[in-house]
C-alpha positions in Angstrom: 131.2 39.3 30.0 133.7 40.0 32.8 136.9 40.1 30.7 135.7 42.4 28.4 134.7 44.6 31.5 138.3 44.0 33.3 139.4 44.8 29.7 138.1 48.0 29.6 138.6 48.6 33.6 142.5 47.9 33.3 143.3 50.3 30.2 141.2 52.8 31.1 138.9 52.8 28.1 135.0 53.0 28.9 133.2 50.5 27.5 129.3 50.6 28.2 127.8 48.2 30.0 125.1 47.6 27.7 127.9 47.0 24.8 129.7 44.6 26.4 126.5 42.5 27.0 125.8 42.3 23.8 129.1 41.1 22.5 129.7 38.8 25.0 126.2 37.3 23.9 127.7 37.4 20.2 130.8 35.2 21.4 129.0 33.3 23.3 125.6 32.4 20.8 128.9 32.1 17.9 130.8 29.8 19.9 127.7 27.7 20.2 126.6 27.9 16.5 123.8 30.0 17.7 122.5 31.9 14.9 120.7 35.6 16.8 117.8 37.8 14.6 117.6 40.7 15.7 114.4 40.4 18.3 116.6 38.3 19.9 119.0 40.7 19.9 116.3 43.6 21.2 115.0 41.3 23.9 117.9 40.6 25.7 118.9 44.3 25.6 115.5 44.9 27.1 115.9 42.4 29.8 119.9 44.1 30.8 118.0 47.4 31.1 115.1 46.2 33.3 117.7 44.0 35.7 118.8 46.4 37.5 117.3 46.6 41.5 115.4 49.7 42.6 118.3 50.7 44.8 120.7 50.8 42.2 118.6 52.3 39.8 118.9 55.1 42.2 122.3 55.2 43.0 123.2 55.6 39.2 121.0 57.9 38.4 122.3 60.0 41.6 125.4 59.6 40.6 124.0 60.9 36.7 122.4 63.8 38.3 125.6 64.4 40.0 127.8 64.6 36.3 130.2 61.4 37.9 128.2 58.8 36.2 130.1 57.4 33.5 128.9 56.3 29.9 125.4 57.4 28.1 123.4 59.4 31.2 120.0 59.4 29.3 120.1 55.8 29.7 118.7 55.9 33.2 115.7 57.6 31.9 114.7 54.5 29.9 
């Protein structure tokens, strides 16, 4: 996941954190021969959304409200 985030940052091409996380999940599962179902993917997506501590969420919402947050600002409303 960090590799993809670094490449995104270095190349200046924005990649959504959730998309990077899901790509990492798929890569690890494939390397380990694990088949992921839609329910598995959905559970991980929901876990990633719920993982931010309250102070991080508040800071991201301030960025969104100021118009400086990258990505989809509606993700913060979930």
